[in-house]
Legacy VTK file of the C-alpha trace (Angstrom):
# vtk DataFile Version 3.0
C-alpha trace
ASCII
DATASET POLYDATA
POINTS 217 float
10.169 16.814 -0.384
11.613 13.293 -2.187
14.233 11.728 -0.124
14.549 8.487 -1.568
13.328 6.302 -4.209
13.614 2.505 -5.115
12.426 0.473 -7.853
12.168 -3.157 -7.050
10.902 -6.520 -9.052
7.948 -8.132 -6.834
8.552 -11.734 -7.812
11.985 -12.019 -5.878
12.683 -8.396 -4.301
15.880 -7.989 -6.867
16.537 -4.235 -6.656
16.212 -2.734 -10.218
17.422 0.842 -9.605
17.778 3.379 -6.596
18.489 6.986 -6.281
22.228 7.921 -4.972
21.424 9.868 -1.783
22.678 12.641 0.265
25.253 11.120 2.748
24.047 13.782 5.236
20.741 12.765 5.532
21.349 8.854 5.165
21.301 8.101 8.749
17.920 9.484 9.156
16.984 7.322 6.473
18.405 4.061 7.102
15.573 2.732 9.495
12.606 4.051 6.980
14.846 2.124 3.880
15.146 -0.869 5.920
11.214 -1.058 7.002
10.728 -0.351 3.092
12.561 -3.258 2.242
10.546 -5.135 4.699
7.443 -4.074 3.335
8.782 -5.111 -0.412
9.072 -8.730 0.608
5.598 -8.393 1.797
4.253 -7.548 -1.165
2.465 -9.923 -3.988
0.259 -9.333 -7.293
-2.582 -9.159 -4.818
-1.157 -6.275 -2.781
-2.568 -2.972 -2.598
-1.376 -1.078 -6.080
-0.910 2.117 -4.215
-0.470 2.698 -0.613
0.825 5.713 1.971
2.859 4.000 5.306
3.584 6.428 7.960
6.991 5.838 9.632
7.999 8.397 12.231
8.842 11.906 10.418
8.487 10.456 7.091
6.090 9.039 4.776
6.736 6.075 2.483
4.346 6.063 -0.689
4.392 3.375 -3.650
3.018 1.983 -6.320
3.014 -1.537 -7.953
2.796 -1.480 -11.915
3.284 -4.660 -14.097
5.139 -6.415 -11.656
7.379 -3.839 -10.231
7.324 -1.832 -7.109
8.398 2.077 -7.385
8.550 3.463 -3.726
9.540 6.614 -2.785
10.310 8.180 0.874
9.118 11.701 1.913
8.754 14.150 4.412
5.415 14.011 6.585
4.602 17.367 5.131
4.867 16.582 1.641
1.723 16.076 -0.230
0.580 12.906 -1.074
-0.599 13.880 -4.646
2.737 15.319 -5.300
4.394 12.066 -4.067
2.193 9.834 -6.373
2.525 12.043 -9.693
6.069 11.752 -8.918
6.122 7.816 -8.908
3.697 8.229 -11.624
6.295 10.088 -13.955
9.242 7.385 -12.544
7.006 4.223 -13.357
6.247 5.482 -17.123
9.780 6.599 -18.071
11.318 3.212 -16.376
8.564 1.209 -18.122
9.335 2.977 -21.989
13.126 2.398 -20.946
13.184 -0.930 -19.445
9.934 -2.577 -19.966
11.345 -5.522 -22.123
14.181 -6.627 -19.824
12.539 -5.989 -16.295
11.626 -9.571 -16.166
14.522 -11.325 -17.817
16.098 -14.037 -15.944
19.289 -13.338 -14.624
19.636 -9.681 -13.836
21.999 -8.592 -11.322
21.001 -6.696 -8.409
20.921 -2.151 -9.917
21.120 -3.620 -13.389
19.427 0.074 -14.213
21.706 2.208 -12.276
21.709 4.374 -14.662
17.965 5.501 -14.499
19.233 7.247 -11.385
19.829 10.114 -13.612
16.468 10.587 -14.693
15.324 9.875 -11.039
17.746 12.881 -9.465
16.156 15.430 -12.066
12.959 14.189 -11.507
13.331 14.365 -7.760
14.875 17.803 -7.821
11.905 19.240 -9.935
9.298 17.875 -7.229
11.494 19.170 -4.600
9.598 22.280 -3.544
5.886 21.902 -3.500
5.539 25.849 -4.085
6.693 25.724 -7.509
4.458 26.943 -10.462
5.345 23.046 -11.974
3.917 21.487 -8.772
1.025 23.887 -7.678
-0.143 22.718 -11.382
0.072 19.404 -10.311
-1.514 19.797 -7.376
-4.661 21.587 -9.209
-4.871 18.879 -12.006
-7.428 16.440 -11.379
-5.720 13.261 -12.152
-6.359 11.215 -9.556
-8.314 10.787 -6.133
-5.616 10.276 -3.476
-8.502 9.813 -1.238
-9.017 6.304 -2.267
-5.518 5.522 -2.060
-5.072 3.462 1.520
-2.906 5.066 4.260
-1.305 2.503 6.868
1.065 2.578 9.940
3.880 1.279 9.436
3.818 -0.348 12.920
0.690 -1.700 12.735
1.636 -2.986 9.329
4.336 -5.019 10.557
2.872 -6.464 13.234
-0.288 -7.141 11.464
1.457 -8.650 8.479
3.451 -10.451 11.110
0.495 -12.137 12.824
-1.123 -12.735 9.455
1.894 -15.016 8.137
1.728 -16.303 11.719
-2.095 -17.526 11.353
-1.596 -18.749 8.052
1.223 -21.095 9.442
-0.802 -21.994 12.102
-3.743 -22.735 9.862
-1.729 -24.982 7.637
-0.366 -27.070 10.520
-3.727 -27.409 12.416
-4.946 -28.651 8.459
-2.031 -30.945 8.438
-2.448 -32.181 12.042
-6.431 -32.773 11.220
-5.582 -35.181 8.260
-3.494 -36.982 10.385
-5.593 -37.797 13.582
-8.517 -38.281 11.235
-6.279 -41.083 9.780
-5.144 -42.410 13.179
-8.783 -42.278 14.304
-9.728 -44.443 11.845
-6.852 -47.161 12.400
-7.895 -47.169 15.821
-11.424 -47.719 14.827
-10.337 -50.766 12.597
-8.517 -51.902 15.348
-11.201 -51.997 17.635
-13.163 -53.735 14.900
-10.716 -56.564 14.560
-10.691 -57.089 18.613
-14.209 -57.034 18.846
-15.846 -58.997 16.041
-12.205 -60.882 15.088
-12.258 -63.694 16.803
-15.776 -64.546 16.441
-15.631 -63.991 13.364
-12.638 -66.800 12.802
-14.631 -68.888 14.449
-17.946 -68.390 12.400
-15.560 -68.912 9.395
-14.074 -71.946 10.671
-17.562 -73.515 11.416
-18.930 -72.228 8.111
-15.930 -74.215 6.461
-16.152 -77.518 8.221
-20.061 -77.488 7.627
-18.800 -77.026 3.776
-16.276 -79.850 4.036
-18.587 -82.296 5.852
-21.462 -81.598 3.092
-19.075 -82.096 0.504
-18.080 -85.568 1.575
-21.464 -86.793 1.626
LINES 1 218
217 0 1 2 3 4 5 6 7 8 9 10 11 12 13 14 15 16 17 18 19 20 21 22 23 24 25 26 27 28 29 30 31 32 33 34 35 36 37 38 39 40 41 42 43 44 45 46 47 48 49 50 51 52 53 54 55 56 57 58 59 60 61 62 63 64 65 66 67 68 69 70 71 72 73 74 75 76 77 78 79 80 81 82 83 84 85 86 87 88 89 90 91 92 93 94 95 96 97 98 99 100 101 102 103 104 105 106 107 108 109 110 111 112 113 114 115 116 117 118 119 120 121 122 123 124 125 126 127 128 129 130 131 132 133 134 135 136 137 138 139 140 141 142 143 144 145 146 147 148 149 150 151 152 153 154 155 156 157 158 159 160 161 162 163 164 165 166 167 168 169 170 171 172 173 174 175 176 177 178 179 180 181 182 183 184 185 186 187 188 189 190 191 192 193 194 195 196 197 198 199 200 201 202 203 204 205 206 207 208 209 210 211 212 213 214 215 216
């Protein structure tokens, strides 16, 4: 079943709305929710638009539409197709209700908390995968979920951290390379001055003296 849902703006990670979850399950969901926050921080406009992430006894499913991430936490056994059908309905209704306000500057966290009412009703509708409504959703050929990427939470977090470190190291190496190139150029110039500077000055003085002497005559 669907345990929890959050709606977040990708550009700055601002939480726009979330479900008021059962306190009895809050402790079980806490780690998964924190992992979801970490994932959202890593998302950008070029991230996978739909993804399922395995995390212990739960799955986090998310979809990104118009710069907004819709994420839900579900039991492992809950059908992925129903999870994304649920997110599709949430995204469609949220966009219709608040689409013109989502990207306004100055929004406060959970500015659209009233949307929880719709999410709770929809979550209840999707709770039991054996109901006629949900069996119908499973049979509908709306989307091939096999194309939706599945990742492991541990691999995702560690790999993401590694990629970020590699990006940082790459930037540092580029900066150091430019510095070394500049230093090498300066050292070469200094070596040229030491090797040819005095002879060049002597020759220049000699030429000046010859020029002056010829000018007098």
